[in-house]
SEFIKE-851941 format. One record per residue (C-alpha): x, y, z. Coordinates in steps of 0.2 Angstrom, whole numbers, padded with zeros to 4 digits, always signed. Last residue first. Layout:
REM residues N
XYZ...
END
This chain:
REM residues 161
+0005+0066+0057+0024+0068+0057+0039+0071+0068+0049+0057+0077+0061+0060+0091+0076+0048+0092+0085+0046+0109+0103+0043+0108+0110+0032+0122+0125+0036+0133+0141+0026+0133+0151+0036+0121+0143+0053+0118+0132+0058+0103+0124+0075+0104+0107+0078+0110+0090+0074+0102+0091+0064+0087+0079+0068+0073+0066+0057+0063+0056+0064+0049+0038+0063+0041+0032+0048+0051+0014+0044+0047+0002+0036+0059-0012+0025+0051-0028+0035+0047-0037+0019+0040-0028+0003+0035-0037-0007+0021-0029-0024+0016-0026-0026-0002-0029-0039-0016-0021-0039-0033-0022-0038-0051-0035-0049-0059-0048-0045-0047-0044-0028-0039-0050-0033-0021-0050-0020-0007-0051-0028+0009-0059-0023+0026-0051-0025+0043-0051-0007+0047-0064+0006+0039-0068+0013+0022-0086+0012+0019-0093+0024+0032-0084+0040+0026-0085+0034+0008-0104+0034+0009-0113+0017+0006-0123+0016-0011-0111+0003-0018-0114-0010-0005-0099-0018+0004-0095-0035-0004-0096-0051+0007-0079-0060+0010-0080-0063+0029-0068-0048+0033-0080-0036+0023-0076-0033+0005-0073-0018-0006-0074-0021-0024-0065-0018-0040-0067-0028-0056-0055-0027-0071-0061-0035-0087-0048-0040-0099-0032-0030-0104-0032-0036-0122-0049-0030-0125-0045-0012-0119-0031-0012-0132-0013-0015-0130+0002-0004-0126+0005-0015-0110+0010+0001-0100-0004+0012-0106-0018-0002-0106-0014-0008-0089-0013+0010-0082-0029+0015-0090-0038-0001-0084-0032+0002-0066-0037+0021-0066-0054+0017-0074-0057+0004-0060-0052+0016-0046-0064+0029-0053-0078+0016-0053-0073+0011-0035-0075+0029-0030-0092+0031-0038-0098+0015-0030-0093+0021-0013-0105+0035-0013-0098+0052-0011-0099+0061+0007-0081+0058+0010-0075+0067-0006-0062+0058-0016-0043+0060-0018-0035+0045-0026-0016+0042-0025-0009+0029-0036+0006+0018-0035+0012+0009-0051+0002+0002-0065+0013-0012-0073+0023-0012-0057+0010-0018-0044-0003-0006-0037+0001+0003-0021-0016+0012-0017-0015+0028-0007-0033+0034-0004-0036+0051+0002-0053+0056+0009-0062+0072+0014-0057+0082-0002-0066+0098+0002-0055+0100+0018-0060+0100+0037-0064+0082+0039-0047+0075+0033-0048+0056+0032-0034+0045+0027-0036+0028+0018-0020+0018+0016-0021+0003+0006-0010-0012+0011-0002-0026+0000+0004-0040+0011+0023-0041+0013+0032-0055+0004+0035-0071+0015+0051-0072+0026+0061-0088+0022+0077-0079+0017+0077-0067+0031+0074-0081+0044+0089-0091+0036+0102-0078+0041+0110-0071+0025+0128-0077+0022+0122-0094+0014+0114-0085-0001+0130-0077-0005+0139-0093-0008+0153-0098+0005+0171-0098-0002+0175-0080+0005+0169-0085+0023+0180-0101+0023+0195-0090+0019+0204-0092+0003+0223-0095+0004+0235-0081+0004+0251-0082-0007
END
């Protein structure tokens, strides 16, 4: 009969390095992408938490920010109402605003093309807060150039936007 090894007796949480266990959760990030040659000049990817789920909003770049935020508010309220199977009164008031780094709100009459820029925060008050990232690189695929040979490094090549 074999005795248990020291590794097998350790609890699972001790197997992971302590740095992985102590890492905080990632901050929410909203991706805003501009496409100047199309009718839909701005695509906003908002990763709402699980009751609502991730949403993709496509808005014109020359539209006022207030109209975009109202559409986002309606989307959040609809998601909370549908998933929670409650009325609008049960959900409560959802407020959506875009803030400067110092906490002041961006005016609603500013155009989307000027309003969405780095270092700003999208605050959806009872749900979450997101950091805005504009035109971030996007990797669609990764391929390896060459064939694997012992002792020689493989070079990955990324393809995307």
